[in-house]
Every structure is written in structure tokens, then in C-alpha cells.
C-alpha positions as CSV (number, residue, x, y, z in Angstrom):
1,H,0.0,0.0,0.0
2,T,1.2,3.6,-0.7
3,D,0.1,6.9,0.8
4,R,1.5,10.0,-0.8
5,G,4.5,8.2,-1.9
6,H,5.2,6.4,1.3
7,M,5.3,2.6,1.1
8,V,3.6,0.5,3.8
9,K,4.9,-3.1,3.5
10,N,4.2,-6.3,5.4
11,R,6.1,-6.6,8.7
12,D,7.0,-2.9,8.7
13,H,7.1,-1.4,12.2
14,W,5.3,2.0,12.7
15,T,4.7,4.2,15.7
16,I,1.1,5.3,16.2
17,D,1.0,9.1,16.6
18,T,-2.8,9.7,16.6
19,I,-5.9,7.5,16.9
20,H,-8.8,9.4,15.3
21,P,-12.4,9.2,16.5
22,N,-13.4,7.3,13.4
23,G,-10.9,4.6,14.1
24,A,-8.3,5.7,11.6
25,I,-4.7,6.2,12.8
26,T,-1.7,8.3,11.9
27,L,1.6,6.5,11.8
28,T,5.3,7.5,11.6
29,G,7.8,5.0,10.2
30,S,11.1,4.7,8.3
31,T,9.5,6.0,5.1
32,G,7.7,8.9,6.6
33,R,4.2,9.7,8.0
34,V,1.1,8.0,6.7
35,E,-2.6,7.8,7.7
36,R,-4.5,4.5,7.5
37,P,-8.3,4.3,7.4
38,A,-10.3,2.4,10.0
39,A,-11.1,-0.5,7.7
40,Y,-7.4,-1.0,6.9
41,V,-6.6,-0.8,10.6
42,A,-9.1,-3.5,11.4
43,A,-8.0,-5.8,8.7
44,H,-4.2,-5.4,8.6
45,V,-2.7,-3.7,11.6
46,E,-1.4,-5.7,14.5
47,L,0.6,-4.9,17.7
48,A,4.3,-5.3,17.0
49,Y,5.4,-6.5,20.4
50,A,5.4,-10.1,19.2
51,E,6.5,-11.7,15.9
52,T,7.2,-15.1,14.5
53,S,10.7,-16.3,14.8
54,H,11.3,-16.0,11.0
55,A,10.0,-12.4,11.0
56,T,12.6,-11.4,13.6
57,Q,15.5,-12.4,11.4
58,G,18.1,-9.7,11.5
59,R,16.6,-7.7,14.4
60,T,18.5,-6.9,17.6
61,V,16.6,-6.0,20.8
62,D,17.6,-5.5,24.5
63,R,15.6,-8.5,25.7
64,S,14.2,-11.4,23.7
65,F,11.3,-13.7,24.8
66,L,10.4,-16.8,22.9
67,Y,7.0,-18.4,23.5
68,L,7.3,-22.0,22.4
69,D,4.0,-23.7,22.2
70,G,4.7,-26.4,19.6
71,T,7.3,-28.4,17.8
72,S,10.1,-26.4,16.3
73,D,13.6,-27.0,14.9
74,T,17.1,-25.5,15.3
75,R,16.4,-22.5,13.1
76,G,13.1,-21.8,14.9
77,I,14.9,-21.8,18.2
78,Y,18.2,-20.2,17.1
79,V,16.8,-17.0,15.6
80,P,14.7,-15.7,18.5
81,L,17.2,-16.8,21.1
82,T,20.0,-14.8,19.6
83,R,18.1,-11.5,19.2
84,G,18.6,-10.1,22.7
85,R,21.7,-8.0,23.7
86,T,21.1,-8.5,27.4
87,T,18.9,-11.6,27.8
88,N,17.3,-14.3,25.7
89,E,14.5,-16.3,27.5
90,V,12.2,-19.0,26.4
91,F,8.7,-19.9,27.8
92,V,7.7,-23.4,27.0
93,V,4.1,-24.8,26.9
94,L,4.3,-28.5,28.0
95,H,2.0,-31.0,26.4
96,D,3.4,-34.2,27.9
97,T,5.9,-35.4,30.4
98,Q,8.9,-33.6,28.9
99,T,10.6,-30.9,30.9
100,P,11.1,-27.4,29.3
101,A,14.8,-28.1,28.9
102,E,14.0,-31.4,27.0
103,V,11.6,-29.6,24.7
104,V,14.2,-27.0,23.8
105,A,17.0,-29.6,23.4
106,D,14.8,-31.6,21.0
107,A,14.2,-28.5,18.9
108,V,17.8,-27.6,18.8
109,A,18.7,-31.1,17.6
110,R,16.0,-31.1,14.9
111,T,16.8,-29.8,11.4
112,W,13.9,-30.2,9.1
113,V,15.6,-28.5,6.2
114,D,18.3,-31.2,6.1
115,Q,16.0,-33.4,4.0
116,P,12.9,-31.6,2.6
117,A,9.9,-33.8,1.8
118,T,10.3,-32.8,-1.8
119,A,13.9,-34.0,-1.8
120,L,12.8,-37.3,-0.3
121,R,10.2,-37.5,-3.0
122,L,13.0,-37.5,-5.6
123,D,14.4,-40.7,-4.1
124,R,11.4,-42.6,-5.4
125,T,12.0,-44.1,-8.9
126,A,9.4,-44.7,-11.6
127,P,8.4,-48.3,-12.0
128,N,8.8,-49.6,-15.5
129,D,5.0,-49.4,-16.2
130,H,4.7,-45.8,-14.8
131,P,2.2,-43.9,-16.9
132,P,3.4,-40.5,-18.4
133,R,2.7,-37.4,-16.2
134,G,0.2,-34.9,-17.6
135,G,0.4,-31.1,-17.2
136,Q,2.1,-28.3,-19.1
137,G,5.2,-30.1,-20.1
138,L,6.7,-29.7,-23.6
139,T,7.4,-33.3,-24.5
140,S,5.8,-33.9,-27.9
141,Q,4.5,-37.3,-27.1
142,P,4.0,-39.3,-23.9
143,A,7.3,-40.6,-22.7
144,E,7.9,-44.3,-23.0
145,P,8.0,-46.2,-19.7
146,A,11.3,-45.7,-17.9
147,R,13.8,-48.4,-18.8
148,P,17.4,-49.1,-18.2
149,T,19.7,-47.3,-20.5
150,R,23.1,-48.9,-19.5
151,G,22.2,-52.5,-19.5
152,P,20.1,-54.8,-17.4
153,G,21.4,-53.5,-14.1
154,A,20.6,-49.8,-14.7
155,V,18.5,-48.0,-12.2
156,A,15.1,-46.6,-13.2
157,R,14.7,-42.8,-13.4
158,P,13.3,-40.8,-10.5
159,V,9.8,-39.6,-10.9
160,P,9.5,-35.8,-11.6
161,L,7.7,-33.8,-8.9
162,S,4.1,-32.9,-9.2
163,E,3.2,-29.3,-9.9
164,G,2.4,-28.7,-6.2
165,E,5.6,-30.3,-5.0
166,L,7.7,-28.4,-7.5
167,R,6.0,-25.0,-6.6
168,A,6.6,-25.7,-2.9
169,L,10.2,-26.5,-3.5
170,V,10.8,-23.4,-5.6
171,E,9.1,-21.2,-2.9
172,Q,11.3,-22.8,-0.2
173,A,14.4,-22.3,-2.4
174,V,13.6,-18.6,-2.9
175,A,12.9,-18.0,0.8
176,S,16.1,-19.9,1.8
177,Q,18.2,-18.0,-0.7
178,M,16.8,-14.6,0.4
179,E,17.4,-15.6,4.0
180,T,21.0,-16.5,3.2
181,A,21.5,-13.2,1.4
182,G,19.9,-11.3,4.3
183,L,22.3,-12.9,6.7
184,G,25.1,-11.9,4.4
185,Y,24.0,-8.3,4.7
186,D,23.7,-8.7,8.5
187,L,27.2,-10.2,8.6
188,A,28.6,-7.3,6.6
189,N,26.9,-4.8,9.0
190,H,28.4,-6.6,11.9
191,H,31.9,-6.3,10.4
192,R,31.3,-2.6,9.7
193,T,30.1,-2.0,13.3
194,I,33.1,-3.9,14.7
195,A,35.5,-1.7,12.6
196,N,33.7,1.5,13.8
197,L,33.8,0.4,17.4
198,K,37.5,-0.5,17.2
199,Q,38.2,2.9,15.6
200,Q,36.2,4.7,18.3
201,R,38.1,2.8,21.0
202,Q,41.4,3.7,19.5
203,E,40.4,7.3,19.4
204,I,39.3,7.3,23.0
205,T,42.5,5.6,24.0
206,R,44.5,8.4,22.4
207,S,42.3,10.9,24.1
208,V,42.8,9.4,27.5
209,A,46.6,9.4,26.9
210,A,46.4,13.1,25.9
211,V,44.4,14.1,28.9
212,R,46.7,12.2,31.2
213,A,49.6,14.0,29.7
214,R,47.9,17.3,30.4
215,L,47.2,16.3,34.0
216,T,50.8,15.3,34.5
217,E,52.0,18.6,33.1
218,A,49.6,20.5,35.3
219,T,50.8,18.7,38.3
220,R,54.4,19.3,37.4
221,T,53.6,23.1,37.0
222,L,52.1,23.2,40.5
223,D,55.1,21.3,41.9
224,T,57.5,23.7,40.3
225,Y,55.8,27.1,40.8
226,D,53.2,26.9,43.5
227,H,55.5,27.9,46.3
228,R,55.9,31.1,48.3
229,F,59.0,32.3,46.4
230,Q,58.0,30.9,43.0
231,R,54.4,32.3,42.5
232,R,55.5,35.8,41.4
233,G,55.5,35.9,37.7
234,H,53.7,32.5,37.3
235,R,50.2,33.1,38.6
236,P,48.5,32.5,35.2
237,E,50.2,29.1,34.8
238,I,49.4,28.2,38.4
239,T,45.8,29.2,38.0
240,Q,45.4,27.2,34.8
241,A,47.2,24.2,36.3
242,K,44.8,24.2,39.4
243,V,41.8,24.2,37.1
244,E,43.1,21.3,35.1
245,V,44.2,19.3,38.2
246,G,40.7,19.7,39.5
247,S,38.8,18.9,36.3
248,L,40.9,16.5,34.3
249,P,40.5,13.4,36.6
250,D,36.7,13.6,36.0
251,E,37.3,13.9,32.3
252,I,39.6,10.9,32.4
253,G,37.0,8.9,34.3
254,E,34.3,9.7,31.8
255,L,36.6,8.7,28.9
256,E,37.6,5.5,30.6
257,H,33.9,4.7,31.3
258,Y,33.1,5.3,27.6
259,R,36.0,3.2,26.5
260,Q,34.8,0.4,28.8
261,R,31.3,0.6,27.2
262,L,32.9,0.4,23.8
263,G,34.7,-2.7,24.9
264,V,31.4,-4.3,26.0
265,S,29.7,-3.3,22.8
266,L,32.6,-4.7,20.8
267,A,32.5,-8.0,22.7
268,G,28.7,-8.2,22.1
269,E,29.1,-7.4,18.4
270,R,31.7,-10.2,18.1
271,V,29.3,-12.7,19.7
272,A,26.5,-11.5,17.4
273,T,28.9,-11.9,14.4
274,D,29.7,-15.5,15.4
275,Q,26.0,-16.2,15.8
276,T,25.1,-14.8,12.4
277,Q,28.0,-16.7,10.8
278,R,26.7,-20.0,12.2
279,Q,23.1,-19.2,11.2
280,Q,24.3,-18.2,7.7
281,S,26.1,-21.6,7.5
282,V,22.8,-23.4,8.4
283,S,20.9,-21.3,5.9
284,A,23.4,-21.9,3.1
285,R,23.3,-25.7,3.7
286,A,19.5,-25.5,3.4
287,T,19.8,-23.5,0.1
288,D,22.3,-26.1,-1.3
289,Q,20.0,-29.0,-0.4
290,L,17.0,-27.3,-2.0
291,T,19.0,-26.4,-5.1
292,A,20.2,-30.0,-5.4
293,A,16.6,-31.2,-5.2
294,L,15.6,-28.8,-8.0
295,E,18.5,-29.9,-10.1
296,A,17.6,-33.5,-9.6
297,D,14.0,-32.8,-10.7
298,A,15.2,-30.8,-13.7
299,S,17.4,-33.8,-14.7
300,S,14.5,-36.2,-14.4
301,R,12.3,-33.9,-16.6
302,G,15.2,-33.4,-19.0
303,E,15.8,-37.1,-19.5
304,Q,12.1,-37.6,-20.3
305,A,12.3,-34.7,-22.8
306,A,15.4,-36.1,-24.4
307,D,13.6,-39.4,-25.2
308,R,10.9,-37.5,-27.2
309,P,11.9,-33.8,-27.5
310,S,9.2,-31.4,-28.6
311,A,9.5,-29.3,-31.6
312,L,10.0,-26.2,-29.4
313,L,12.8,-27.8,-27.5
314,T,14.5,-29.0,-30.7
315,A,14.2,-25.5,-32.3
316,Y,15.5,-23.7,-29.3
317,L,18.1,-26.1,-28.0
318,G,18.9,-28.0,-31.1
319,P,18.9,-31.8,-31.4
320,V,19.9,-33.9,-28.4
321,P,23.8,-34.1,-28.7
322,D,25.6,-37.5,-28.7
323,D,28.5,-36.1,-26.7
324,P,27.9,-37.1,-23.0
325,T,28.9,-33.6,-21.7
326,A,26.9,-31.7,-24.2
327,R,23.9,-34.1,-23.7
328,G,24.1,-33.5,-19.9
329,H,23.8,-29.7,-20.5
330,W,21.0,-30.3,-23.0
331,V,19.1,-32.4,-20.5
332,A,19.6,-29.7,-17.8
333,A,18.4,-26.9,-20.0
334,A,15.3,-28.9,-21.2
335,G,14.5,-29.8,-17.6
336,R,14.7,-26.2,-16.5
337,I,12.4,-25.2,-19.4
338,E,10.0,-28.0,-18.4
339,Q,10.0,-26.7,-14.8
340,H,9.3,-23.2,-15.9
341,H,6.4,-24.2,-18.2
342,M,5.0,-26.5,-15.5
343,L,4.6,-23.6,-13.0
344,W,3.7,-20.6,-15.2
345,P,1.1,-19.9,-17.9
346,I,3.6,-19.5,-20.8
347,R,2.5,-19.7,-24.4
348,E,3.3,-23.0,-26.2
349,D,5.4,-21.2,-28.8
350,Q,7.6,-19.4,-26.2
351,V,10.4,-20.8,-24.1
352,L,10.8,-18.0,-21.4
353,G,7.7,-15.9,-21.5
354,T,7.8,-12.3,-20.4
355,R,10.7,-10.9,-18.5
356,P,10.3,-10.9,-14.7
357,R,9.3,-7.6,-13.1
358,S,11.7,-6.1,-10.5
359,M,9.4,-6.8,-7.6
360,G,6.6,-9.3,-6.8
361,E,7.7,-12.1,-9.1
362,D,10.5,-13.8,-7.1
363,E,9.5,-17.4,-7.9
364,Y,8.9,-16.6,-11.5
365,A,12.2,-14.8,-11.8
366,F,13.9,-17.8,-10.1
367,T,12.8,-20.3,-12.7
368,H,13.1,-17.8,-15.6
369,Y,16.8,-17.1,-14.9
370,A,17.4,-20.8,-14.1
371,V,16.4,-21.5,-17.7
372,Q,18.7,-18.7,-19.0
373,R,21.7,-20.0,-17.1
374,A,21.1,-23.6,-18.2
375,V,20.8,-22.6,-21.8
376,A,23.9,-20.4,-21.5
377,D,25.8,-23.4,-20.2
378,L,24.6,-25.5,-23.2
379,D,25.5,-22.8,-25.7
380,H,29.0,-22.5,-24.1
381,T,29.6,-26.2,-24.4
382,L,28.4,-26.3,-28.0
383,G,30.0,-23.0,-29.0
384,T,26.7,-21.6,-30.0
385,Q,26.2,-17.8,-30.3
386,R,22.7,-17.1,-29.1
387,Q,21.0,-13.7,-28.6
388,T,19.7,-14.1,-25.0
389,P,17.0,-11.7,-23.9
390,G,18.5,-9.1,-21.5
391,R,17.4,-8.7,-17.9
392,E,15.3,-5.9,-16.7
393,A,16.1,-6.6,-13.1
394,P,18.8,-8.4,-11.1
395,G,16.5,-11.4,-10.4
396,I,17.3,-14.2,-8.1
397,G,20.1,-16.6,-8.7
398,L,19.8,-20.4,-8.3
């Protein structure tokens, strides 16, 4: 939603300035000041004191409280319990004889993303009498039953995912990739903050040394001139030295206190950096696993397409190569095209369809650019010069 050029997005945090008699509210946020009507408030506005664990990704607060009322996994536990600078506490709803500590320990040990259901699905192979799958594939004729291609001991091909399974896998991959990228930005911010804190602490250390030198000099001045027979002719220096001897210890104390606070902040930022690095590692592994599952599905679809390639695939990719390396790239490109056509309403005479918009088409951009990269790999292997449609937006990498 927009209001006079100000964007109001899901999960934005706003401060309520005014509640109007008709139920409308005036808000102030990072993009400015907006007013929302009563109907919008009733349908879309919620208190921001609590969020899901995934929505808190990247936030830092003074104290974090996790309300755990069901089964979770390591990421569902790790994110909310690493948001607080001062404390991180968990409140567990018990449904059986387990203790709160046991519930949390089970969640920490559980990693659902290690083997997504859609990845497990790919482990199933098609029986020899498996009927061809319907849908929006590009294969010109129903594929023949899966059969060994390397002799009697060959393994049957995996069954391609259904449209619903494939869509869910793409959505998970996009979300996981965005999470990994967001954690990368968080990590870069941590490193910048650490560098700034180190610089500030060095500057404060130099300031403390300079003030201590002034105090030493002022004390030396008093020791030298603040005597009965030495005051004449040195009263300005003595007066200034007395002022500094009286005030500089407090200034040193304040600087030392600030330097100590910087040290505490630096230590906390280093802990947060380590936590973000570990979380990024978990997220990256999940992204790799989801990517591998999509590649396996594309390979399965591409093998079926290679058996009976459609006219569109042959015209766009060329005939199926005999060279094993080139054939592998052809299969991967055909499989990506099949995935793209399975999920989106693309005309039968088009391979890619329209270019993705810059916002709001993350999953479409994901499969669209996956096709482009797979085709580019095939062209590079074959030495083909192809005019590839340019990108209007950065898109999302696979």
C-alpha cells in the first residue's frame, strides 16, 4: 500500500501518533508519515510487540522472549534466542511429560531442512510401467516407460515432482536464498560495526593518553611554581594548572567509562557476528539442499524430454547431442524449461515468456533465470552464439 509516496509493507514497524475518533490512525515510520483508514486498521494492523521467529531475522533488541507452544527446529529456536543483547529467555508450553529443557533440546537437535519432503520424493523411482505425467510439459508425445539405458542392471529414473511439490520446492528455495542473502548483509553490517567500534576505542585511548599527559604537566607546573618564592610571575600558569588538576581526573574517568562501554559493545558485536555466521552456514546448507533437489527434478524432466523432444525444445536447444557432456547440458536446459512451463502460464510457442518484473515475481524470476543459465551453459559447451534476452532486473540466482 502507498500513501502520498510512502510505502507500507508487510512486517513494517510503525509508531502510532494519533488515533482518530473514526478509528483511523496516523503513523510514523522509516519512510515517513502516513494515515490509514479504520477499515485498513481493522484488517491489517497488529501490535508489534510479538512476531514469528522468522520475522525477527536480522533484528536486535535488548531482551528477547520466545513463546514455544509447539514443535520447532534448530532455526526456529536459534533465531529468537539470539536477538537479545542483554537476555534471551524461552517460555515453553508443556504438552506431555517432557521438561522445558528437554523440549528446547529436542528442537535444537532437529533440522527439518536437512532433507525436505520434496527432496525425499525424488528418491522414489518410476516403475517400468509408470504412466506418463500430464500437465504443461513440452514433450511432444507421452514418454515411454522408464527403462534401463546402461544394461540390465541400470536404475530406473526418478519420478518428476508434481506441480504442487515443485512449486513448494521453488518457494522454499527462494525463501532460503533470500534468508542467506539477508544474513550476508547482516554479517557485513556486523563487520562494519566492529570496525567502527575499534576505531572509536582507539580514538578514546588516544584521548585518554592526551588528557593524562595534560594532567601530568599541570601537576608538574604546581610542583614547580606553586611555592611562596615561585608564585611571582607564574600566577597564570598556576591558576590554569589548578583548574586542570581539579577537572581533568573527572574527564579521564568519563573517557575510561566510555572506553569500557565500547569494549562491552565490541564483545557483544563479536558474539552476534559469530551467531550470524553460524546461522548463515545453516541457511546456506539448506539452500544447497533445496538447489540440489531442484537440479535432480530438472534432470528427471530433461531425461524424459530427451527421449521424445518437442518441436519447441529442438528448435530452441537443437537436437539432443551425442557427446555425453553436451547431452548433460541439453538435459539440464530442457529440464529447467519444463519446470518453468509447469509452474507458469507460458505460451506454447515461447520458451521463457515475459521478463520478470523487478518486484513481486520472485519465484517466476527464479525459474526464468534458471532457464537462461542452463541454456547459456549448453551454448558455451556447443560453441553456440545465441542472442539471449536481457534482464530488466537483477533477479534471483539459483
